[in-house]
BAZA-787876 format. One record per residue: x, y, z of N, C-alpha, C, O in turn. Coordinates in steps of 0.001 Angstrom, whole numbers, padded with zeros to 6 digits, always signed. Layout:
<nodes>
XYZXYZXYZXYZ...
</nodes>
This chain:
<nodes>
-125954-196040-185841-124761-195982-186769-123558-195478-186028-123674-194784-185018-122365-195843-186552-121175-195478-185817-121035-193995-185637-120550-193547-184597-121444-193212-186619-121241-191778-186525-122203-191031-185769-122019-189833-185554-123305-191693-185309-124371-191008-184575-124177-191197-183080-123747-192262-182636-124492-190176-182307-124343-190339-180862-125444-191260-180343-126583-191223-180810-125089-192053-179406-126061-193032-178810-126994-192320-177886-126708-191212-177434-128122-192948-177594-129066-192358-176629-128508-192231-175273-128909-191324-174543-127572-193107-174859-126996-193014-173513-126193-191764-173328-126095-191220-172228-125602-191302-174446-124785-190083-174353-125645-188906-174011-125165-187963-173383-126893-188919-174397-127801-187800-174095-128730-188215-172993-129950-188126-173124-128136-188681-171879-128981-189196-170785-129846-188127-170234-130933-188436-169746-129427-186816-170275-130233-185750-169728-131321-185323-170659-132114-184461-170280-131425-185873-171889-132337-185459-172878-133240-186594-173340-133545-186764-174520-133654-187369-172317-134401-188624-172597-135760-188325-173205-136250-189140-173987-136384-187226-172898-137746-186894-173412-137694-186143-174686-138730-185664-175147-136562-186010-175283-136444-185263-176520-136356-183776-176391-136291-183048-177381-136355-183320-175129-136219-181868-174884-134743-181503-174732-133975-182277-174160-134346-180362-175224-132930-180020-175086-132552-179774-173600-133319-179239-172801-131340-180198-173309-130851-179979-171923-130757-178493-171633-130310-177700-172462-131179-178149-170461-131084-176724-170025-129682-176417-169553-129220-177008-168577-129001-175521-170210-127606-175214-169797-127619-174566-168426-128502-173781-168080-126601-174928-167663-126405-174269-166359-125258-173288-166485-124088-173625-166301-125641-172050-166809-124628-171020-167055-124450-170144-165811-124073-168980-165946-124701-170648-164640-124481-169848-163420-123026-169501-163293-122176-170383-163411-122701-168238-163055-121317-167847-162978-120558-168649-161942-121079-168982-160877-119288-168958-162284-118496-169744-161324-118277-169036-160038-118207-169650-158973-118163-167676-160136-117909-166904-158900-119066-166981-157967-118892-167019-156749-120312-167004-158549-121512-167113-157686-121549-168458-156989-121853-168562-155800-121221-169512-157785-121204-170857-157216-120131-170958-156112-120375-171544-155057-118938-170381-156368-117910-170418-155337-118304-169641-154105-118002-170021-152974-119016-168496-154367-119389-167656-153248-120344-168431-152344-120231-168387-151119-121329-169175-152992-122250-169936-152168-121507-171046-151416-121742-171286-150231-120629-171695-152120-119837-172768-151422-119005-172203-150305-118990-172729-149191-118298-171108-150614-117444-170520-149581-118231-169958-148443-117785-170001-147297-119402-169427-148732-120229-168879-147686-120705-169973-146768-120748-169784-145552-121067-171125-147324-121453-172244-146503-120264-172760-145685-120421-173150-144528-119060-172759-146306-117877-173222-145598-117510-172252-144462-117199-172684-143351-117547-170962-144741-117207-170002-143715-118170-170054-142516-117775-170053-141350-119473-170099-142888-120458-170173-141778-120344-171432-140966-120531-171437-139749-120023-172529-141685-119807-173837-140970-118606-173759-140092-118608-174253-138965-117534-173111-140627-116310-173030-139821-116527-172133-138605-116004-172400-137523-117312-171054-138797-117557-170133-137669-118366-170884-136612-118117-170738-135415-119341-171694-137060-120146-172428-136089-119298-173405-135351-119424-173559-134136-118394-174101-136102-117540-175067-135459-116622-174421-134477-116345-174960-133405-116123-173192-134872-115213-172449-133958-115922-172059-132681-115344-172110-131596-117232-171652-132824-117974-171259-131648-118235-172448-130690-118392-172268-129482-118275-173629-131254-118484-174791-130413-117259-175287-129703-117354-176107-128790-116043-174773-130132-114841-175208-129568-114682-174735-128162-115131-173638-127828-114048-175533-127311-113754-175106-125996-112508-174219-125967-111802-174125-126971-112225-173571-124840-111065-172644-124787-109731-173403-124963-108753-172797-125402-109663-174666-124646-108386-175383-124691-108340-176308-125928-107329-176975-126144-109389-176359-126723-109419-177227-127878-108429-176693-128929-108373-175495-129206-107647-177634-129506-106663-177256-130475-105289-176984-129879-104323-176769-130611-105200-176992-128567-103911-176767-127905-103205-178117-127703-103803-179070-127203-101967-178182-128084-101162-179339-127965-100949-179624-126452-100332-178834-125737-101471-180757-126003-101410-181019-124572-100087-181618-124077-099783-181610-122885-099295-182152-125065-098048-182789-124638-097070-181845-123949-096570-182172-122873-096784-180698-124529-095883-179754-123817-096355-179376-122434-095569-179269-121493-097690-179171-122327-098229-178809-121009-098086-179955-120003-097799-179731-118827-098294-181199-120490-098129-182335-119626-096655-182500-119199-096375-182794-118037-095757-182317-120107-094315-182394-119764-093955-181281-118752-093185-181509-117819-094512-180104-118948-094204-178997-118004-094707-179336-116586-094008-179122-115596-095944-179871-116520-096512-180273-115235-095737-181349-114600-095477-181303-113397-095334-182377-115406-094583-183477-114907-093200-183026-114419-092723-183492-113384-092558-182117-115167-091250-181608-114726-091351-180842-113438-090499-181006-112564-092390-179987-113279-092586-179228-112086-092915-180109-110900-092439-179862-109792-093731-181141-111120-094070-182046-110013-092839-182830-109608-092620-183074-108421-092036-183227-110576-090771-183970-110205-089835-183089-109447-089196-183556-108504-089714-181805-109816-088861-180910-109057-089304-180727-107635-088493-180712-106708-090638-180584-107464-091172-180437-106125-090982-181663-105266-090702-181551-104072-091133-182850-105866-090900-184088-105146-089422-184207-104696-089143-184564-103551-088521-183914-105583-087071-183980-105238-086770-182922-104135-086041-183202-103184-087322-181758-104278-087115-180711-103253-087679-181149-101913-087034-180984-100878-088881-181708-101933-089493-182229-100665-088665-183291-100032-088434-183255-098823-088189-184275-100834-087436-185362-100291-086109-184881-099733-085653-185367-098698-085480-183912-100425-084180-183401-099953-084359-182610-098692-083484-182631-097826-085492-181892-098554-085744-181067-097356-085995-181953-096152-085758-181512-095027-086460-183172-096328-086671-184082-095180-085352-184453-094500-085364-184800-093319-084241-184395-095183-082976-184756-094661-082207-183651-093983-081133-183888-093430-082763-182400-094017-082072-181270-093507-082989-180452-092619-084207-180455-092795-082388-179741-091651-083232-178849-090812-083852-177743-091676-083343-177414-092747-084935-177192-091196-085628-176210-091980-084827-174984-092237-084983-174360-093287-083963-174603-091313-083163-173366-091520-082065-173559-092518-081494-172582-093004-081741-174824-092849-080773-175079-093909-081438-175279-095274-080950-174780-096288-082551-176011-095290-083247-176203-096562-084721-176340-096268-085178-177437-095947-085468-175284-096364-086922-175376-096151-087616-176073-097307-087267-175874-098470-088591-176881-096977-089307-177622-098010-090438-176858-098590-090732-175771-098094-091103-177338-099606-092225-176668-100242-093383-176297-099267-094030-175256-099379-093590-177221-098314-094688-176966-097351-094334-175771-096472-095174-174892-096277-093131-175712-095943-092671-174604-095139-092690-173282-095885-093070-172242-095348-092275-173354-097118-092282-172113-097979-093717-171604-098207-093981-170402-098176-094648-172576-098442-096061-172185-098603-096611-171566-097351-097358-170591-097435-096282-172077-096212-096748-171531-094931-096149-170153-094744-096844-169233-094312-094835-169985-095069-094225-168690-094891-094829-167699-095900-094995-166526-095566-095149-168125-097084-095796-167262-098091-097143-166717-097548-097446-165527-097637-097887-167608-097013-099190-167179-096401-098965-166231-095247-099734-165287-095066-097896-166466-094436-097649-165584-093321-097256-164200-093765-097653-163222-093133-096474-164077-094854-096101-162803-095373-097289-162027-095991-097317-160796-096007-098241-162790-096485-099418-162129-096989-100352-161638-095890-101028-160620-096035-100375-162381-094789-101233-162005-093692-100692-160880-092853-101425-159999-092404-099335-160928-092642-098720-159877-091824-098868-158551-092516-098805-158445-093741-099071-157518-091680-099261-156108-092218-098072-155290-092003-097327-155478-091040-097879-154379-092890-096725-153389-092773-097232-152075-093352-098233-152014-094066-096481-151017-093004-096892-149672-093401-096048-149286-094646-094826-149439-094648-096700-148803-095659-096023-148347-096876-096284-146893-097080-097440-146474-097138-095247-146110-097192-095338-144699-097461-095427-144405-098935-094479-144661-099678-096558-143865-099377-096745-143622-100800-095820-142512-101264-095820-141435-100669-095022-142739-102319-094083-141675-102778-094853-140418-103244-095979-140485-103738-094188-139294-103059-094705-137989-103433-095903-137579-102530-095928-136468-101999-096874-138474-102368-098026-138112-101534-097666-138059-100046-098208-137249-099293-096728-138950-099628-096331-138942-098213-097304-139621-097267-097073-139627-096058-098356-140177-097764-099336-140797-096896-098976-142268-096652-098325-142902-097482-099403-142792-095519-099096-144158-095105-100325-145059-095387-101482-144665-095241-099991-146268-095792-101074-147261-096117-100648-148606-095522-099515-149048-095712-101580-149255-094795-101314-150576-094243-101587-151654-095266-102730-151819-095692-100566-152397-095674-100691-153363-096739-100051-154662-096240-099355-154661-095225-100286-155766-096952-099566-157023-096662-098065-156744-096781-097624-156000-097657-097289-157361-095877-095860-157137-095894-095158-157496-097187-094232-156806-097613-095604-158588-097817-095061-158955-099061-095262-157904-100131-094352-157615-100908-096473-157325-100172-096806-156276-101141-095928-155032-100825-095428-154383-101744-095750-154716-099569-094954-153544-099194-093518-153712-099686-092969-152780-100273-092926-154808-099476-091572-155057-099881-091431-155028-101402-090430-154539-101925-092445-155557-102119-092401-155468-103569-092496-154056-104063-091778-153680-104989-093391-153230-103452-093514-151863-103900-092272-151047-103560-091900-150139-104304-091631-151368-102442-090375-150664-102117-089281-150968-103158-088532-150076-103555-089199-152221-103591-088224-152494-104625-088539-151873-105964-087649-151453-106705-089835-151822-106262-090244-151156-107525-089923-149653-107522-089797-149041-108582-089792-149073-106342-089535-147646-106259-088132-147286-106804-087917-146162-107259-087207-148213-106756-085883-147987-107376-085644-148843-108616-084767-148542-109426-086423-149903-108757-086278-150755-109928-086782-150045-111176-086063-149969-112172-088001-149526-111140-088568-148878-112309-087837-147632-112736-087506-147502-113915-087566-146703-111826-086797-145518-112274-085422-145863-112799-084971-145287-113789-084738-146813-112137-083404-147172-112638-083447-147859-113977-082595-147631-114836-084473-148725-114156-084586-149383-115425-084916-148370-116525-084386-148466-117631-085763-147427-116237-086185-146431-117220-085014-145519-117590-084776-145293-118777-084286-144993-116620-083197-144099-116865-082061-144807-117633-081544-144278-118618-081686-146002-117167-080602-146757-117768-080961-147164-119220-080104-147155-120104-082230-147517-119443-082646-147949-120767-082609-146775-121729-082097-146905-122841-083156-145606-121312-083171-144450-122255-081773-143981-122542-081438-143739-123702-080949-143843-121540-079577-143363-121800-078739-144372-122577-077945-143978-123431-078898-145668-122301-078174-146672-123045-078545-146737-124485-077669-146829-125344-079853-146690-124791-080289-146726-126163-079815-145469-126875-079291-145554-127985-079985-144331-126272-079600-143066-126899-078124-143068-127286-077762-142773-128425-077266-143414-126293-075818-143400-126620-075444-144512-127604-074571-144312-128449-076078-145659-127511-075801-146796-128450-076129-146413-129847-075339-146664-130757-077308-145794-130063-077698-145361-131385-076801-144284-131929-076453-144299-133110-076400-143298-131042-075561-142237-131498-074216-142727-131889-073707-142312-132930-073580-143614-131100-072263-144140-131426-072327-145095-132644-071398-145135-133451-073401-145842-132763-073509-146722-133849-073695-145998-135182-073291-146513-136225-074302-144807-135157-074498-144045-136364-073345-143106-136721-072980-142975-137889-072787-142468-135723-071735-141526-135928-070357-142165-135786-069990-142603-134696-069611-142220-136844-068261-142854-136708-067328-141985-135896-066457-142514-135205-067474-140668-135949-066533-139801-135170-066863-139958-133711-065942-140063-132902-068134-139982-133320-068436-140162-131913-068027-141528-131415-067615-141687-130266-068147-142541-132312-067701-143894-131925-066234-143919-131635-065808-144529-130654-065431-143261-132474-063981-143277-132332-063609-142516-131058-062617-142857-130414-064387-141486-130676-064051-140687-129483-064389-141388-128217-063641-141292-127244-065485-142092-128184-066021-142656-126902-065724-144167-126778-065887-144699-125680-065319-144854-127781-065059-146283-127615-064014-146573-126539-064221-147504-125761-062902-145836-126445-061915-146171-125336-062592-146026-123953-062340-146823-123049-063437-145017-123805-064082-144798-122504-065070-145972-122252-065050-146525-121152-065863-146343-123138-066839-147415-122934-066151-148737-122695-066642-149546-121908-065036-148983-123343-064292-150237-123131-063660-150324-121738-063481-151414-121196-063328-149167-121169-062756-149154-119839-063873-149317-118799-063697-150058-117832-065000-148651-118976-066071-148687-117973-066930-149950-118008-067464-150367-116980-067064-150556-119177-067967-151676-119351-067651-152851-118439-068581-153432-117878-066380-153237-118258-066123-154424-117394-066438-154194-115907-066518-155154-115140-066612-152978-115511-066852-152704-114101-068267-153146-113719-069217-152620-114301-068465-154047-112810-069811-154535-112455-070550-153399-111715-069914-152515-111142-071859-153431-111733-072635-152411-111033-072414-152381-109525-072543-151335-108887-072077-153551-108959-071855-153599-107502-070646-152792-107081-070581-152333-105941-069675-152606-107986-068505-151831-107638-068794-150376-107460-067973-149638-106914-069950-149945-107913-070322-148529-107763-071134-148262-106462-071564-147135-106216-071327-149290-105661-072106-149088-104419-071471-148098-103528-072172-147248-102978-070167-148147-103342-069478-147162-102471-069700-145755-102945-069951-144859-102140-069612-145542-104257-069844-144217-104788-071304-143812-104685-071622-142639-104489-072181-144787-104818-073603-144443-104659-073894-143961-103244-074690-143042-103052-073250-144580-102245-073466-144149-100861-072893-142777-100609-073499-141942-099937-071672-142550-101179-070978-141279-100940-071693-140117-101688-071919-139045-101126-072035-140367-102957-072612-139334-103768-074083-139079-103511-074515-137927-103494-074879-140157-103306-076308-140025-103244-076838-140359-101860-077770-139708-101388-076264-141366-101194-076740-141793-099906-077418-143131-099942-077678-143694-101005-077698-143629-098767-078419-144899-098613-079917-144684-098783-080497-143790-098168-080523-145489-099603-081955-145365-099817-082333-145660-101241-081549-146248-101986-083512-145263-101628-083989-145539-102982-083160-144883-104046-082955-145471-105108-082673-143685-103806-081918-142975-104824-080601-143717-105145-080234-143848-106313-079904-144192-104122-078636-144907-104344-078927-146226-105067-078189-146594-105981-079973-146936-104684-080303-148231-105350-080738-147917-106830-080422-148689-107736-081418-146853-107048-081779-146518-108424-080582-146293-109277-080580-146706-110437-079548-145652-108763-078296-145424-109456-077628-146739-109846-077129-146865-110964-077611-147710-108953-077015-149018-109263-077833-149768-110343-077268-150340-111274-079153-149751-110199-079959-150402-111171-079820-149768-112570-079828-150465-113584-079692-148428-112596-079537-147714-113868-078256-148101-114550-078226-148216-115776-077195-148306-113802-075958-148717-114428-076084-150119-115049-075607-150378-116154-076730-150990-114314-076950-152317-114953-077745-152306-116191-077435-153033-117135-078806-151476-116231-079670-151400-117423-078961-150702-118548-079145-151038-119718-078131-149706-118187-077428-148875-119251-076617-149733-120190-076769-149618-121406-075745-150603-119659-074826-151300-120520-075488-152331-121365-075083-152561-122505-076521-152971-120820-077251-153956-121643-077891-153289-122878-077780-153763-124009-078548-152189-122599-079253-151516-123734-078272-150809-124627-078494-150724-125835-077183-150294-124069-076206-149633-124926-075634-150570-126003-075599-150219-127183-075202-151727-125599-074559-152594-126562-075551-153239-127546-075197-153521-128691-076762-153465-127103-077788-153991-128020-078127-152903-129069-078214-153189-130263-078307-151700-128616-078642-150600-129595-077459-150354-130520-077645-150132-131716-076263-150392-129987-075072-150159-130788-074950-151228-131850-074721-150922-133021-075102-152489-131450-075016-153617-132453-076186-153538-133438-076006-153848-134616-077359-153139-132996-078475-153106-133930-078290-151998-135014-078635-152208-136177-077752-150839-134624-077536-149784-135597-076375-150163-136559-076449-149921-137764-075327-150750-136003-074226-151184-136807-074620-152248-137840-074049-152331-138927-075584-153029-137471-076028-154157-138339-077042-153762-139390-077467-154597-140188-077446-152464-139402-078396-152058-140459-077749-152188-141859-076657-151654-142052-078341-152838-142794-077732-153041-144111-077520-151677-144825-078380-150800-144745-076413-151511-145496-076111-150346-146218-077138-150137-147332-077449-149002-147692-077667-151248-147877-078643-151144-148971-079859-150325-148549-080384-149524-149322-080297-150540-147311-081467-149746-146869-081210-148268-146879-082054-147484-147313-080003-147869-146384-079711-146463-146398-079521-145873-147781-079846-144710-148020-078983-146693-148709-078863-146230-150061-080230-146061-150732-080465-145084-151443-081137-147035-150493-082460-146897-151046-083181-145661-150468-083842-144932-151208-083058-145429-149176-083709-144274-148610-083143-142980-149119-083870-142003-149303-081819-142966-149354-081180-141776-149881-081679-141492-151336-081873-140345-151738-081868-142577-152079-082336-142412-153463-083771-141901-153512-084206-141317-154503-084516-142141-152388-085902-141650-152308-086000-140310-151682-087111-139828-151464-084904-139672-151376-084898-138307-150906-084611-138130-149426-084708-137009-148925-084264-139178-148711-083953-139046-147311-082435-138821-147141-081636-139757-147164-082087-137556-146973-080672-137202-146904-080264-136709-145514-079094-136806-145146-081214-136184-144742-080895-135645-143404-080619-136814-142442-081320-137825-142442-079565-136633-141621-079187-137725-140698-080313-138041-139719-080568-139211-139434-080976-137039-139210-082056-137269-138207-083192-138035-138867-083754-138958-138278-083527-137649-140086-084631-138356-140784-084222-139754-141102-085042-140666-141003-082944-139975-141494-082481-141334-141812-082524-142210-140581-082939-143365-140669-082096-141683-139406-082165-142493-138185-083560-142793-137782-083878-143896-137339-084409-141795-137937-085845-141978-137463-086643-142900-138396-087455-143698-137929-086419-142796-139685-087242-143533-140653-086657-144877-141070-087389-145794-141443-085311-144990-141004-084657-146215-141532-083936-146966-140453-084175-148157-140255-083037-146277-139738-082146-146968-138805-082879-147579-137645-082737-148767-137352-083686-146735-136971-084371-147210-135773-085355-148404-136070-085362-149396-135342-086146-148286-137107-087019-149432-137434-086207-150678-137739-086599-151759-137299-085099-150593-138464-084282-151755-138789-083570-152318-137576-083358-153527-137483-083203-151465-136659-082500-151917-135462-083404-152262-134324-082915-152707-133285-084719-152082-134457-085675-152303-133372-085687-153706-132812-085919-153838-131610-085459-154776-133571-085363-156086-132946-084297-156197-131889-084529-156708-130794-083109-155704-132237-081997-155745-131238-082241-154825-130068-081898-155149-128931-082835-153675-130343-083124-152728-129241-084176-153338-128278-084043-153235-127059-085162-153939-128820-086187-154540-127952-085639-155754-127201-086040-156014-126067-084720-156497-127831-084092-157564-127119-083281-157082-125933-083268-157722-124882-082602-155948-126101-081877-155347-124993-082793-154926-123852-082474-155135-122681-083959-154319-124206-084864-153935-123143-085385-155135-122374-085460-155140-121145-085752-156178-123166-086259-157384-122522-085234-158054-121607-085572-158556-120535-083976-158052-122052-082905-158619-121235-082717-157807-119964-082539-158368-118883-082755-156523-120089-082502-155653-118915-083658-155766-117898-083444-155593-116698-084874-156056-118379-085967-156211-117445-085704-157372-116449-086042-157292-115268-085099-158432-116971-084750-159586-116097-083489-159318-115315-083442-159545-114106-082472-158839-115988-081204-158673-115262-081213-157664-114163-080480-157780-113181-082052-156663-114333-082117-155608-113296-082771-156125-112015-082539-155551-110951-083552-157153-112073-084014-157763-110835-082898-158348-110051-082905-158297-108821-081904-158923-110749-080724-159438-110101-079914-158306-109473-079333-158477-108401-079877-157193-110114-079115-156019-109625-079872-155441-108408-079230-154923-107495-081192-155515-108371-081951-154982-107269-081517-155609-105951-081304-154918-104955-081385-156970-105966-081018-157687-104749-079640-157189-104263-079438-156989-103065-078710-156995-105190-077380-156547-104831-077412-155053-104388-076690-154639-103481-078274-154276-105063-078357-152834-104741-078904-152632-103350-078628-151607-102727-079661-153564-102851-080279-153409-101505-079377-153980-100429-079767-154042-099263-078182-154399-100802-077248-154912-099814-076873-153847-098753-076680-154152-097576-076781-152604-099219-076336-151536-098325-077444-150883-097549-077228-149831-096948-078635-151472-097538-079727-150952-096670-080948-150407-097337-081895-150023-096652-080969-150356-098669-082187-149849-099297-083284-150858-099055-083052-152060-099184-084488-150398-098702-085587-151355-098388-086136-151997-099632-086136-151411-100715-086606-153219-099456-087209-153938-100566-087082-155422-100446-086790-155944-099370-087300-156117-101552-087263-157565-101536-085868-158103-101246-085695-159028-100452-084862-157499-101914-083481-157971-101700-083055-157824-100222-082459-158741-099655-083354-156701-099622-083004-156505-098252-083704-157502-097331-083135-157983-096351-085006-157808-097692-085731-158807-096912-085157-160173-097031-085150-160921-096054-084653-160548-098237-083981-161863-098432-082748-161959-097546-082520-162968-096878-081968-160902-097553-080720-160931-096745-081050-160906-095278-080462-161663-094505-081982-160052-094865-082341-159991-093441-082872-161292-092919-082502-161729-091830-083771-161939-093714-084368-163203-093272-083307-164271-093174-083345-165065-092234-082357-164336-094097-081340-165379-094070-080391-165206-092901-079891-166179-092338-080141-163905-092532-079288-163644-091315-079971-164127-090072-079302-164475-089099-081286-164159-090071-082028-164644-088876-082418-166136-089039-083239-166655-088282-081823-166800-090026-082047-168246-090302-083489-168508-090682-083945-169645-090559-084223-167516-091135-085594-167722-091646-085519-167906-093153-086029-167090-093920-084873-168996-093565-084625-169216-094952-085924-169478-095725-085980-169249-096934-086976-169962-095026-088225-170117-095716-088760-168791-096247-089310-168731-097346-088593-167722-095456-088962-166393-095870-088098-165940-097017-088593-165314-097954-086839-166238-096964-085937-165855-098066-086401-166523-099350-086420-165884-100402-086774-167788-099286-087236-168470-100521-088539-167835-101026-088752-167722-102233-089390-167431-100110-090630-166750-100533-090369-165552-101387-091002-165375-102428-089423-164703-100955-089166-163457-101705-088356-163771-102938-088439-163032-103919-087573-164838-102932-086934-165259-104163-087955-165658-105223-087815-165306-106395-088984-166398-104802-090021-166764-105697-090887-165571-106142-091420-165572-107251-091017-164602-105312-091752-163362-105711-091021-162671-106856-091643-162239-107827-089704-162570-106740-088932-161982-107824-089122-162781-109137-089242-162203-110217-089144-164085-109014-089303-164923-110202-090725-164686-110811-090863-164538-112026-091736-164654-109973-093075-164457-110498-093283-163071-111140-093980-162934-112146-092661-162055-110533-092777-160674-111113-092069-160648-112412-092578-160066-113370-090889-161264-112504-090172-161306-113797-090962-162010-114864-091071-161520-115987-091525-163174-114522-092305-163892-115536-093478-163116-116058-093779-163143-117252-094157-162407-115138-095285-161562-115574-094822-160398-116447-095442-160109-117471-093744-159733-116055-093276-158610-116825-092725-159056-118195-092901-158373-119204-092041-160240-118198-091526-160772-119473-092664-161105-120433-092597-160795-121622-093709-161741-119904-094869-162118-120690-095529-160855-121306-095868-160830-122489-095697-159820-120467-096276-158612-120982-095392-157937-122013-095897-157449-123024-094139-157896-121797-093262-157208-122794-093179-158023-124116-093051-157439-125191-093253-159361-124030-093292-160107-125262-094485-159813-126094-094377-159795-127320-095653-159574-125483-096817-159216-126239-096635-157865-126856-097040-157657-128000-096031-156921-126136-095766-155599-126732-094760-155703-127890-094901-155055-128927-093754-156534-127670-092757-156712-128741-093339-157285-130025-092974-156864-131123-094259-158262-129880-094871-158830-131067-095700-157748-131812-095729-157739-133043-096359-156856-131079-097154-155850-131741-096248-154791-132403-096581-154289-133477-095144-154456-131797-094218-153462-132322-093612-154003-133602-093481-153274-134586-093240-155275-133600-092553-155859-134728-093497-156594-135678-093059-157426-136473-094783-156286-135596-095727-156953-136506-095485-156594-137971-095865-157360-138857-094884-155486-138235-094596-155055-139619-093585-155956-140310-093492-155971-141538-092807-156727-139496-091758-157575-140079-092332-158886-140626-091644-159581-141374-093602-159249-140268-094160-160454-140688-094500-160418-142177-095003-161402-142720
</nodes>
């Protein structure tokens, strides 16, 4: 009859027995399904190779670009004497020679001598004034930048001085470094510190000035009224991206300053570049130029990892 359900509608009750309801909670069903999915995904992840999932096109383009540069460099070097333009092969041979040659390195503070590869010795000598100069310039630059960015009175008092001193390049202070401190690591540290100071000063200053007023008003409404507490809890975290950018920039720029700081006789990579070029050993000069590049790339990679961890709260 039209009003009665057909037998096909009760396909699960063909034997006249009532259908058994499946009242299993949806959460349990989802848990089973998700558990199977998670375990399957974990197994699939464990089967993946270390490079699986990585886009190969950028890597291929990078390899192709590097290979093209080396080919152009090699072809150009064939047309010139080695002392004018050393080729990749000559540079590789010179690199091996600098690694094999031995030199004596005097360990700071300890005063003991150690025989090391000459390339390592020159790198360590440069680090003796690069690291202290970078550290001193960074700390002083950030401290003054934060202070002037926060205090309007201090900003008004010191802005004329900073505007007069800022355009002076670090190299212009070499004569004063020699007179005041002398030739050596201390004088080169002074020059590197000047280069790091201004980069970090202006980044910290801009970062503090760019902190939104709303953040300070909200912090004040929550009971943060002391200037030191406001700077520590609100201003520095908000300005940290600009401050970290200044540190990262100074890490690279100070390697350029190192070469100039060693012009007046401080030992290190820069002095070796200049000394080798004066002796027409330009292949050795290129070796130490590449060493600076490799050290910078390694330090920049490491600092970027630190920066991502420090700024993880912004995600």
